[in-house]
Structures are given as C-alpha cells and as structure tokens.
C-alpha positions in Angstrom: 31.7 6.6 3.6 28.0 7.1 4.2 25.3 4.5 4.6 22.7 3.4 2.1 18.9 3.6 2.2 16.7 0.6 1.2 13.0 1.3 0.7 11.6 -2.1 1.4 8.1 -3.2 0.4 6.9 -5.6 3.1 3.8 -6.7 1.2 0.1 -6.6 2.0 0.0 -8.2 5.5 1.2 -11.8 5.5 4.8 -11.8 6.8 5.5 -14.9 4.6 5.0 -12.7 1.5 8.1 -10.6 2.3 10.7 -11.3 -0.3 14.0 -13.1 0.3 15.9 -9.9 -0.6 13.8 -7.8 1.8 14.5 -10.3 4.6 18.2 -10.3 3.9 18.4 -6.5 3.9 16.4 -6.3 7.2 19.0 -8.6 8.7 21.9 -6.5 7.3 20.7 -3.0 8.1 21.5 -1.5 11.5 18.6 1.0 11.4 14.9 0.2 10.6 12.6 3.1 9.9 8.8 2.8 9.4 5.6 4.9 9.3 3.6 4.9 12.6 0.7 6.6 14.1 1.1 9.0 17.0 0.7 6.2 19.5 3.4 4.2 17.8 1.3 1.6 16.1 2.7 0.6 12.7 1.3 -2.0 10.2 4.5 -2.1 8.3 6.5 -2.8 11.5 4.1 -5.5 12.5 4.3 -7.2 9.1 8.1 -7.2 9.3 8.3 -8.2 12.9 9.7 -11.7 12.3 12.6 -10.2 10.4 13.6 -7.3 12.7 16.2 -8.4 15.3 16.1 -6.9 18.8 19.5 -5.1 18.3 18.3 -2.8 15.6 18.0 0.9 16.0 14.3 1.7 15.3 13.2 4.9 13.8 9.4 5.4 13.8 8.1 8.1 11.6 5.0 9.3 13.5 2.3 10.6 11.2 -0.5 12.4 13.2 -4.0 11.3 12.1 -5.2 14.9 12.2 -2.7 16.2 9.6 -5.3 16.0 6.9 -4.3 15.1 3.4 -1.2 13.0 2.9 1.6 13.3 2.4 2.5 15.9 5.0 5.6 17.4 3.5 7.0 18.7 6.8 6.8 15.2 8.4 8.6 13.6 5.5 11.2 16.3 5.5 11.9 15.8 9.2 12.0 12.0 8.7 14.5 12.4 5.8 16.7 14.6 8.1 16.6 11.9 10.9 17.5 9.2 8.4 20.2 11.3 6.9 21.9 11.6 10.3 22.2 7.9 10.6 23.5 7.6 7.0 26.2 10.1 7.8 27.2 7.9 10.7 27.7 5.1 8.1 24.5 3.2 9.1 22.5 1.4 6.4 18.8 2.2 6.8 15.9 0.0 5.9 12.7 2.0 5.5 9.6 -0.2 5.6 6.6 0.4 3.4 3.4 -1.6 3.2 2.8 -3.3 -0.1 5.2 -1.9 -2.8 7.1 1.4 -2.2 6.2 2.7 -5.7 2.6 1.7 -5.8 0.8 4.3 -3.8 3.6 3.7 -1.2 4.6 6.3 1.4 8.3 5.7 0.7 8.2 7.4 -2.6 8.1 10.8 -0.9 11.2 9.9 1.2 12.9 8.6 -1.9 12.7 11.9 -3.6 14.0 13.8 -0.6 16.9 11.4 0.1 17.9 11.0 -3.5 18.0 14.8 -4.0 20.3 15.0 -1.0 22.8 12.7 -2.7 22.2 9.6 -0.7 22.3 6.2 -2.3 18.7 4.9 -2.3 17.6 1.4 -3.5 13.9 0.4 -3.8 13.1 -3.3 -3.0 9.7 -4.2 -4.6 7.1 -5.8 -2.6 3.8 -7.7 -3.2 1.2 -5.0 -3.7 -2.3 -5.1 -2.3 -3.6 -5.3 -5.9 -1.9 -8.6 -6.5 -2.8 -9.9 -3.0 -6.5 -9.1 -3.4 -6.6 -10.8 -6.8 -4.9 -13.9 -5.5 -7.1 -14.1 -2.4 -10.3 -13.7 -4.4 -9.2 -16.1 -7.2 -9.9 -13.2 -9.6 -7.5 -12.7 -12.5 -7.0 -9.0 -13.1 -6.7 -8.8 -16.9 -5.7 -10.9 -19.9 -4.8 -10.6 -23.6 -5.2 -6.9 -24.6 -7.6 -5.9 -21.8 -7.0 -2.6 -20.2 -7.0 -2.4 -16.4 -7.4 0.8 -14.4 -6.6 1.5 -10.7 -9.2 3.8 -9.4 -8.9 5.7 -6.1 -12.3 5.8 -4.4 -11.8 9.4 -3.2 -12.1 10.7 -6.8 -15.2 12.9 -7.5 -18.2 10.9 -8.5 -18.1 12.1 -12.2 -14.4 11.0 -12.4 -15.3 7.6 -10.9 -18.0 7.1 -13.4 -15.8 8.1 -16.3 -12.9 5.9 -15.3 -15.1 2.8 -14.6 -17.1 3.2 -17.8 -14.1 3.3 -20.0 -12.0 0.3 -18.9 -12.2 -3.4 -19.2 -11.2 -4.1 -15.6 -10.8 -2.0 -12.5 -9.3 -2.2 -9.0 -11.0 0.4 -6.7 -8.7 1.2 -3.8 -8.8 3.4 -0.7 -12.5 2.6 -0.1 -13.2 3.5 3.5 -16.0 6.0 3.9 -16.3 6.2 0.1 -17.8 2.7 -0.3 -21.4 3.6 -0.6 -20.8 6.2 -3.3 -18.6 3.7 -5.2 -21.3 1.1 -5.0 -23.9 3.5 -6.3 -21.7 4.2 -9.4 -21.1 0.5 -10.0 -24.9 0.0 -9.8 -25.5 2.8 -12.3 -23.0 1.3 -14.7 -24.3 -2.3 -14.4 -21.0 -3.5 -12.9 -22.1 -4.2 -9.3 -23.0 -7.8 -9.8 -19.6 -8.5 -11.3 -17.8 -6.7 -8.5 -15.9 -8.5 -5.7 -15.0 -6.9 -2.4 -12.2 -7.8 0.0 -10.7 -6.2 3.1 -7.4 -6.9 4.9 -6.2 -9.3 2.2 -3.7 -12.0 3.4 -4.2 -10.9 7.1 -5.8 -12.9 9.8 -8.8 -10.6 9.7 -9.2 -11.0 5.9 -12.9 -10.9 4.8 -14.5 -11.1 1.4 -18.2 -10.3 0.8 -20.7 -9.8 -1.9 -21.1 -6.1 -2.5 -24.7 -6.2 -1.2 -23.6 -7.7 2.1 -21.0 -5.0 2.9 -21.9 -2.5 5.7 -20.7 0.9 4.4 -20.0 2.3 7.8 -17.6 -0.6 8.6 -15.4 -0.5 5.5 -11.8 -0.1 6.4 -9.2 1.9 4.4 -7.4 -1.4 3.6 -10.1 -2.7 1.3 -10.6 -3.1 -2.4 -13.2 -3.8 -5.1 -12.2 -5.7 -8.2 -14.5 -5.7 -11.2 -14.4 -6.8 -14.8 -16.7 -5.8 -17.6 -17.0 -9.4 -18.8 -17.1 -10.9 -15.3 -13.9 -12.9 -15.9 -10.6 -11.8 -17.5 -9.9 -13.1 -20.9 -13.5 -14.0 -21.9 
C-alpha cells in the first residue's frame, strides 16, 4: 500500500488562518514537503511552523531564484520523484502551499505530475491572499451581479488596460516591480482614487497605504491592489 499526498493550503500568512483539516493532516502525515529558496527559507514552512512536529521528515523543494520564469518543470519533476519515493515507502506526504493550492499555487504543478503517476492526491483548500486582502482592507470584493477579475500585474500594458476597463471590480496581484506601470494605467482609467493597496496581508509586517503614498521601488511580490468601478461593491 502506497502513501497519499495532501496538497495543503496554509493561507496568506497568519498561522491562525490554517484550517482545522490542514492542521489535522499536518499532524497525521509523516513527511512534510514545501517550496524553499536556495538558502532554505520558506514562507509556507514558516506559516505552518506551529503545526509541524519535530519528528517529521522534512522535504524542502529548493527553487533557485535565478531560474527565471516559474514554474521550472525540471525542479517540479525532481520534487515529484522525491515525494514519490516516500509514497512508495507508505509515507503520507503533506505538501505545503501558500494561500490556496489551486489559486496561483505552486502545488498545482506537482498535483499534475503526481496524479499522472497514479498516486492518490487530495487538495486541501486554504484562505487565499485575495480573501485575506479584502478582509484586512475592509473592502468587499463584489456583490449582486458584479463581475470581478483577477489581473496579474506582469501582463503587457495593453492587456492590463483592457482587463481593468472591462470589469466591475479587480484584484491586481504579483505587483512587485510592476507597481508603477499598474498605477499609471489606473490613473489613465480614472480608477486610482478608488484603488486600495496592501502588502503582506495578515502578517506582522502588513501595511496598507493610499496608492500615492506607495514607493514603487519598495513594493514586494506579496502585495495587491483592489479596485472597484463604483468605489464600493453593491452600490
């Protein structure tokens, strides 16, 4: 009998937002895998820290920063092989994923590889950054028949303009170095004054600022802009 894989969404940062099911499975699984940088730092692991016992086999998935565009297929393939070896030894494996595994989550790539190999894989939903940012800002996302669009900031400027001009509400994610360009598009569309910015939502270093007060060269990857054409959902 082989082990099972659980792709566990650990939420946006606050360990108290990990679900009861996720905490139970972290206690039950003998192996815990998670994405990490080359030096071993892992946001997912740090979020889950209160729920990972010292006797667990830990399996960091090191993703070099210099690999360029994500995902790196070779890295995920190697990680799937390492996880598979533990599964064949009848270990259940919990794979941590920031936010929700299927909302821009890194686990979705491992899911495909492991499921195609015939392993039993279960996804445990987590609180996404989208929900966390809305809650921390006190900014309802959408209501009634409003259309909401999730817009990745790295899109070309024309695509950003088109997406933002044709929706009732938007969550602009993956800001980082793209912030200034996004702000220019929001200005052009008359949406900047209705936009709300937040970084590191639910974490100790959480910060929300008016768009004009944000320093573009200090915007982290884990930041988001929420905007609504009417200013407030449902009006």
